[in-house]
C-alpha positions as YAML, in Angstrom:
chain: A
units: angstrom
residues:
- id: 1
  name: MET
  ca: [40.33, -19.34, -14.38]
- id: 2
  name: GLU
  ca: [37.25, -18.72, -16.51]
- id: 3
  name: ASN
  ca: [38.97, -19.90, -19.73]
- id: 4
  name: ARG
  ca: [37.11, -17.74, -22.20]
- id: 5
  name: PHE
  ca: [40.39, -17.25, -24.11]
- id: 6
  name: GLY
  ca: [41.08, -20.98, -24.49]
- id: 7
  name: LYS
  ca: [37.54, -21.76, -25.59]
- id: 8
  name: TYR
  ca: [37.62, -18.92, -28.12]
- id: 9
  name: ILE
  ca: [40.92, -20.09, -29.59]
- id: 10
  name: GLU
  ca: [39.73, -23.68, -29.76]
- id: 11
  name: ALA
  ca: [36.47, -22.72, -31.50]
- id: 12
  name: LYS
  ca: [38.24, -20.49, -34.04]
- id: 13
  name: ARG
  ca: [40.93, -23.11, -34.67]
- id: 14
  name: LYS
  ca: [38.39, -25.87, -35.24]
- id: 15
  name: GLY
  ca: [36.29, -23.51, -37.37]
- id: 16
  name: GLN
  ca: [39.32, -23.09, -39.62]
- id: 17
  name: GLY
  ca: [39.81, -26.87, -39.73]
- id: 18
  name: ILE
  ca: [43.25, -26.64, -38.11]
- id: 19
  name: ASN
  ca: [44.15, -29.46, -35.74]
- id: 20
  name: LEU
  ca: [45.86, -28.69, -32.46]
- id: 21
  name: ARG
  ca: [49.24, -30.10, -33.48]
- id: 22
  name: ARG
  ca: [49.34, -28.06, -36.72]
- id: 23
  name: PHE
  ca: [48.24, -24.89, -34.94]
- id: 24
  name: ALA
  ca: [51.01, -25.33, -32.36]
- id: 25
  name: GLU
  ca: [53.53, -25.81, -35.19]
- id: 26
  name: LEU
  ca: [52.41, -22.58, -36.84]
- id: 27
  name: ILE
  ca: [52.90, -20.68, -33.58]
- id: 28
  name: ASP
  ca: [56.62, -20.28, -33.03]
- id: 29
  name: HIS
  ca: [57.97, -22.22, -30.03]
- id: 30
  name: MET
  ca: [54.69, -23.63, -28.72]
- id: 31
  name: SER
  ca: [54.20, -27.30, -28.01]
- id: 32
  name: PRO
  ca: [50.88, -29.04, -28.68]
- id: 33
  name: ALA
  ca: [50.68, -30.00, -24.99]
- id: 34
  name: TYR
  ca: [51.10, -26.38, -23.91]
- id: 35
  name: LEU
  ca: [48.46, -25.22, -26.42]
- id: 36
  name: SER
  ca: [46.11, -27.95, -25.23]
- id: 37
  name: ASP
  ca: [46.55, -26.75, -21.65]
- id: 38
  name: ILE
  ca: [45.72, -23.19, -22.74]
- id: 39
  name: GLU
  ca: [42.58, -24.35, -24.53]
- id: 40
  name: LYS
  ca: [41.51, -26.37, -21.48]
- id: 41
  name: GLY
  ca: [42.15, -23.46, -19.12]
- id: 42
  name: ASN
  ca: [45.00, -25.15, -17.30]
- id: 43
  name: ARG
  ca: [47.49, -22.42, -18.24]
- id: 44
  name: TYR
  ca: [47.39, -18.67, -18.54]
- id: 45
  name: PRO
  ca: [46.91, -17.20, -22.00]
- id: 46
  name: PRO
  ca: [50.27, -16.62, -23.71]
- id: 47
  name: ASP
  ca: [52.16, -13.37, -24.14]
- id: 48
  name: ARG
  ca: [51.27, -10.59, -26.57]
- id: 49
  name: GLU
  ca: [53.45, -11.89, -29.40]
- id: 50
  name: LYS
  ca: [51.91, -15.36, -29.28]
- id: 51
  name: ILE
  ca: [48.39, -13.91, -29.18]
- id: 52
  name: ALA
  ca: [49.22, -11.77, -32.23]
- id: 53
  name: LYS
  ca: [50.55, -14.86, -34.03]
- id: 54
  name: MET
  ca: [47.40, -16.83, -33.15]
- id: 55
  name: ALA
  ca: [45.21, -14.04, -34.50]
- id: 56
  name: GLU
  ca: [47.25, -13.91, -37.70]
- id: 57
  name: ILE
  ca: [47.10, -17.68, -38.26]
- id: 58
  name: LEU
  ca: [43.36, -17.72, -37.62]
- id: 59
  name: GLY
  ca: [42.81, -14.77, -39.94]
- id: 60
  name: LEU
  ca: [41.03, -12.74, -37.27]
- id: 61
  name: ASN
  ca: [39.88, -9.25, -38.15]
- id: 62
  name: ALA
  ca: [40.76, -6.23, -35.99]
- id: 63
  name: LYS
  ca: [37.66, -6.57, -33.80]
- id: 64
  name: GLU
  ca: [38.20, -10.29, -33.24]
- id: 65
  name: THR
  ca: [41.87, -9.69, -32.44]
- id: 66
  name: ALA
  ca: [40.96, -7.00, -29.90]
- id: 67
  name: ASP
  ca: [38.42, -9.40, -28.39]
- id: 68
  name: LEU
  ca: [41.14, -12.06, -28.14]
- id: 69
  name: TYR
  ca: [43.46, -9.71, -26.24]
- id: 70
  name: ASP
  ca: [40.58, -8.76, -23.94]
- id: 71
  name: LEU
  ca: [39.66, -12.40, -23.26]
- id: 72
  name: ALA
  ca: [43.28, -13.09, -22.30]
- id: 73
  name: ALA
  ca: [43.24, -10.14, -19.89]
- id: 74
  name: PHE
  ca: [39.88, -11.17, -18.40]
- id: 75
  name: ASP
  ca: [41.12, -14.71, -17.81]
- id: 76
  name: ARG
  ca: [44.28, -13.43, -16.11]
- id: 77
  name: ALA
  ca: [42.17, -11.08, -14.01]
- id: 78
  name: SER
  ca: [39.80, -13.88, -12.97]
- id: 79
  name: VAL
  ca: [42.76, -15.70, -11.44]
- id: 80
  name: GLU
  ca: [44.10, -12.56, -9.82]
- id: 81
  name: LYS
  ca: [40.56, -11.61, -8.65]
- id: 82
  name: GLU
  ca: [41.32, -8.00, -9.58]
- id: 83
  name: LYS
  ca: [40.14, -6.77, -12.97]
- id: 84
  name: SER
  ca: [41.73, -3.36, -12.49]
- id: 85
  name: SER
  ca: [45.23, -4.85, -12.31]
- id: 86
  name: THR
  ca: [45.08, -6.45, -15.74]
- id: 87
  name: ILE
  ca: [44.89, -4.76, -19.11]
- id: 88
  name: SER
  ca: [44.85, -6.28, -22.57]
- id: 89
  name: SER
  ca: [48.45, -6.84, -23.58]
- id: 90
  name: ASP
  ca: [48.08, -4.92, -26.86]
- id: 91
  name: LEU
  ca: [47.38, -1.64, -25.04]
- id: 92
  name: PRO
  ca: [50.00, -0.72, -22.38]
- id: 93
  name: GLU
  ca: [52.75, 0.28, -24.81]
- id: 94
  name: TYR
  ca: [50.36, 2.50, -26.77]
- id: 95
  name: ILE
  ca: [48.93, 4.07, -23.63]
- id: 96
  name: MET
  ca: [52.30, 4.72, -22.06]
- id: 97
  name: SER
  ca: [53.77, 6.18, -25.25]
- id: 98
  name: ASN
  ca: [51.03, 8.79, -25.61]
- id: 99
  name: GLU
  ca: [50.80, 11.46, -22.91]
- id: 100
  name: LYS
  ca: [47.58, 12.98, -24.30]
- id: 101
  name: LEU
  ca: [45.92, 9.58, -24.21]
- id: 102
  name: ARG
  ca: [46.86, 9.12, -20.56]
- id: 103
  name: VAL
  ca: [45.43, 12.57, -19.81]
- id: 104
  name: ALA
  ca: [42.24, 11.74, -21.72]
- id: 105
  name: LEU
  ca: [41.81, 8.45, -19.85]
- id: 106
  name: ARG
  ca: [42.27, 10.16, -16.48]
- id: 107
  name: VAL
  ca: [39.79, 12.90, -17.40]
- id: 108
  name: ALA
  ca: [37.32, 10.21, -18.52]
- id: 109
  name: ARG
  ca: [37.81, 8.39, -15.22]
- id: 110
  name: ASP
  ca: [37.53, 11.54, -13.12]
- id: 111
  name: THR
  ca: [34.38, 12.72, -14.92]
- id: 112
  name: ASN
  ca: [32.89, 9.24, -14.83]
- id: 113
  name: ALA
  ca: [32.57, 9.03, -18.61]
- id: 114
  name: GLY
  ca: [29.95, 6.53, -19.64]
- id: 115
  name: ASP
  ca: [29.24, 4.42, -22.68]
- id: 116
  name: ASP
  ca: [27.50, 7.30, -24.49]
- id: 117
  name: ASP
  ca: [30.60, 9.46, -24.10]
- id: 118
  name: TRP
  ca: [32.89, 6.72, -25.39]
- id: 119
  name: ILE
  ca: [30.58, 5.98, -28.32]
- id: 120
  name: LYS
  ca: [30.95, 9.62, -29.39]
- id: 121
  name: VAL
  ca: [34.74, 9.43, -29.12]
- id: 122
  name: ILE
  ca: [34.84, 6.18, -31.09]
- id: 123
  name: GLU
  ca: [32.56, 7.60, -33.80]
- id: 124
  name: MET
  ca: [34.72, 10.73, -34.06]
- id: 125
  name: LEU
  ca: [37.89, 8.67, -34.47]
- id: 126
  name: GLU
  ca: [36.28, 6.29, -36.95]
- id: 127
  name: ASN
  ca: [35.03, 9.25, -39.01]
- id: 128
  name: LYS
  ca: [38.55, 10.68, -38.99]
- id: 129
  name: SER
  ca: [40.04, 7.41, -40.23]
- id: 130
  name: ASN
  ca: [37.46, 7.19, -43.03]
- id: 131
  name: GLN
  ca: [38.38, 10.58, -44.45]
...
């Protein structure tokens, strides 16, 4: 496993001045030994709820939280050797609950949408949310 997730968590935790034992206490039902194994890359990243709790405790912003979910998915994929079989755990429920989104993603895939196309979509959505 590449362990980008564990290294990221450890760096953010230490940056906040939170020791491993205290951080584990703040995360419901996680032992310090288990957290240590995650940070060292000896265990898979935790489930979605634990990742959300970690992000909350560390005071991560939306971008950092999204990055955290992605790092967890990338680490799982590195073990499975198949990036296409793993998706960030904060996304499946949203994707599967929105038919138009699934259609849009398939159209993007089928038309080989590139970064420039996605930048336009992101800008459009950000402009909408700023109105």
